[in-house]
C-alpha positions as CSV (number, residue, x, y, z in Angstrom):
1,M,17.6,7.0,3.9
2,G,15.8,5.4,6.9
3,R,15.6,1.7,7.4
4,V,13.6,-0.1,4.8
5,N,11.5,-3.1,6.0
6,I,9.8,-5.2,3.3
7,I,6.9,-7.4,4.2
8,T,6.6,-10.1,1.6
9,G,4.6,-13.3,0.9
10,E,2.2,-14.7,-1.6
11,M,-1.3,-13.3,-2.4
12,D,-3.6,-13.5,0.7
13,A,-0.8,-14.6,3.0
14,G,-1.5,-11.8,5.5
15,K,0.9,-9.0,4.4
16,T,-1.6,-6.3,5.0
17,A,-2.6,-7.7,8.4
18,E,1.1,-7.8,9.4
19,L,1.5,-4.2,8.2
20,I,-1.4,-3.1,10.4
21,R,-0.2,-5.2,13.3
22,L,3.3,-3.6,13.1
23,Y,1.7,-0.1,12.8
24,H,-0.3,-0.7,16.0
25,G,3.0,-1.8,17.7
26,L,4.6,1.6,17.1
27,P,4.4,4.5,19.5
28,V,1.2,6.5,18.9
29,G,1.8,9.6,16.8
30,T,5.2,8.4,15.4
31,A,3.9,6.5,12.3
32,D,1.4,6.8,9.5
33,G,0.7,5.4,6.0
34,F,-1.7,3.5,3.9
35,A,-3.1,0.0,3.7
36,S,-5.2,-1.6,1.0
37,I,-8.2,-3.2,2.6
38,K,-10.5,-5.7,0.8
39,A,-13.9,-4.2,0.0
40,F,-17.1,-6.3,-0.1
41,S,-20.6,-5.7,-1.3
42,E,-23.5,-5.8,1.1
43,Q,-24.1,-9.4,-0.1
44,G,-20.5,-10.3,0.8
45,A,-19.1,-10.4,-2.8
46,F,-15.5,-9.2,-3.2
47,E,-15.5,-5.8,-5.0
48,G,-11.9,-4.6,-4.8
49,Y,-9.9,-2.6,-2.3
50,D,-10.3,0.6,-0.3
51,L,-7.3,2.7,0.7
52,K,-7.1,3.3,4.4
53,R,-5.0,5.9,6.1
54,L,-3.6,4.3,9.2
55,A,-3.4,7.3,11.5
56,T,-7.0,8.5,10.8
57,G,-8.8,5.3,9.9
58,V,-10.4,7.1,7.0
59,S,-11.0,4.8,4.0
60,F,-12.0,5.5,0.4
61,P,-12.6,3.4,-2.7
62,F,-9.2,2.7,-4.4
63,I,-9.3,-0.4,-6.7
64,R,-12.4,-2.1,-8.1
65,L,-13.0,-5.2,-10.0
66,N,-13.8,-4.6,-13.7
67,K,-17.3,-5.4,-14.5
68,P,-18.0,-6.3,-18.2
69,G,-20.1,-3.6,-20.0
70,E,-19.8,-1.0,-17.2
71,A,-18.3,2.4,-17.8
72,P,-15.2,3.3,-15.8
73,L,-15.8,4.4,-12.3
74,Q,-14.0,7.7,-12.8
75,K,-12.6,9.1,-16.0
76,E,-9.3,9.5,-14.3
77,S,-8.6,5.8,-13.8
78,F,-6.6,3.1,-15.4
79,V,-7.1,-0.6,-15.9
80,F,-4.6,-3.3,-14.9
81,D,-5.4,-7.0,-15.2
82,R,-9.0,-7.4,-13.8
83,F,-9.0,-4.2,-11.8
84,T,-9.7,-0.5,-12.3
85,F,-7.4,1.8,-10.3
86,L,-8.8,5.2,-9.3
87,R,-6.3,8.0,-9.7
88,E,-8.0,10.4,-7.3
89,P,-7.2,8.3,-4.1
90,I,-3.7,7.8,-5.4
91,E,-3.2,11.6,-5.8
92,A,-4.8,12.3,-2.4
93,A,-2.5,9.7,-0.8
94,E,0.6,11.2,-2.5
95,Q,-0.4,14.6,-1.1
96,D,-0.9,13.0,2.4
97,I,2.5,11.4,2.1
98,Q,4.1,14.8,1.5
99,D,2.4,16.0,4.7
100,I,3.6,12.9,6.5
101,L,7.2,13.5,5.3
102,S,7.2,17.1,6.6
103,D,5.9,16.0,10.0
104,P,9.0,15.7,12.3
105,L,7.0,13.5,14.8
106,I,6.4,10.8,12.2
107,R,9.4,8.5,12.1
108,T,7.9,5.6,10.3
109,V,5.8,5.4,7.1
110,L,3.9,2.2,6.0
111,L,2.8,1.6,2.5
112,D,0.8,-1.5,1.3
113,E,0.8,-3.1,-2.1
114,I,3.8,-2.1,-4.1
115,G,4.1,-4.1,-7.2
116,P,3.3,-4.4,-10.9
117,I,1.5,-1.0,-11.1
118,E,4.6,0.8,-9.6
119,L,6.9,-1.1,-11.9
120,Q,5.0,0.5,-14.8
121,G,5.4,3.9,-13.3
122,N,1.8,4.2,-12.0
123,G,0.2,3.9,-8.6
124,F,2.5,4.9,-5.8
125,C,5.6,5.0,-8.0
126,K,6.3,8.8,-7.4
127,A,5.5,8.5,-3.7
128,L,7.7,5.5,-3.2
129,K,10.7,7.3,-4.8
130,V,10.2,10.3,-2.5
131,L,9.8,8.0,0.6
132,L,13.0,6.1,-0.3
133,E,14.9,9.4,-0.5
134,S,13.6,10.5,3.0
135,D,15.1,9.8,6.4
136,K,11.9,8.0,7.5
137,D,11.9,4.3,8.3
138,L,9.6,2.4,5.9
139,Y,7.5,-0.7,5.9
140,L,6.5,-1.8,2.4
141,C,4.3,-4.7,1.4
142,I,5.5,-6.4,-1.8
143,N,4.3,-9.7,-3.2
144,R,7.0,-12.3,-3.4
145,K,6.6,-12.6,-7.2
146,T,7.6,-8.9,-7.8
147,L,10.0,-8.5,-4.9
148,D,13.2,-8.7,-6.9
149,L,11.9,-6.5,-9.7
150,V,10.7,-3.8,-7.2
151,V,14.0,-3.9,-5.3
152,K,15.9,-3.5,-8.6
153,K,13.7,-0.8,-10.1
154,F,13.7,1.4,-7.0
155,E,17.3,0.7,-6.2
156,I,16.6,-0.5,-2.7
157,G,20.1,-1.5,-1.5
158,A,19.7,-2.6,2.0
159,Y,16.4,-3.8,3.6
160,H,15.1,-6.1,6.3
161,L,12.8,-8.8,5.0
162,I,9.7,-9.9,6.9
163,E,8.3,-13.0,5.4
164,V,4.6,-13.8,5.9
165,E,3.3,-17.3,5.1
166,N,-0.4,-18.0,5.1
167,Q,-1.0,-16.4,8.5
168,T,-4.6,-16.4,9.7
169,F,-5.6,-13.4,11.8
170,P,-8.7,-13.1,14.0
171,S,-11.3,-10.9,12.4
172,H,-12.4,-7.9,14.5
């Protein structure tokens, strides 16, 4: 197992921004992974999250707010709390993670938003298990509320904790 680094903090504390900052600090071509980026409507209303592959910059819809009376966005989706999670991007990301793992140049894998969904066996649960068995170094974003549960469920013995507290980052 490579080194596991966990970025933790409360909701909206800046975990994703820290993950992206750390990614950009790594040597080009040696890291890849995924970040969950807030998505907004043209009017500026929060709609959910897009999944962004860090090495390519390609983003696609990932999680959307449930809207009363609307049909599911895709038949292959599941609901948790107030969000609908689209399975298609999760499956595509899992395939990409397999490709990342087989690339000898990639030494570090970054994965955002590990939490209640993975604790239920959904989301990136399978990918996380494979990543933890690999020799790649990992950076994982985990909300402080679920940190202990995730560490226990996925048997993460040793890890380096990076705590983020209400950081504000300049917008680009």
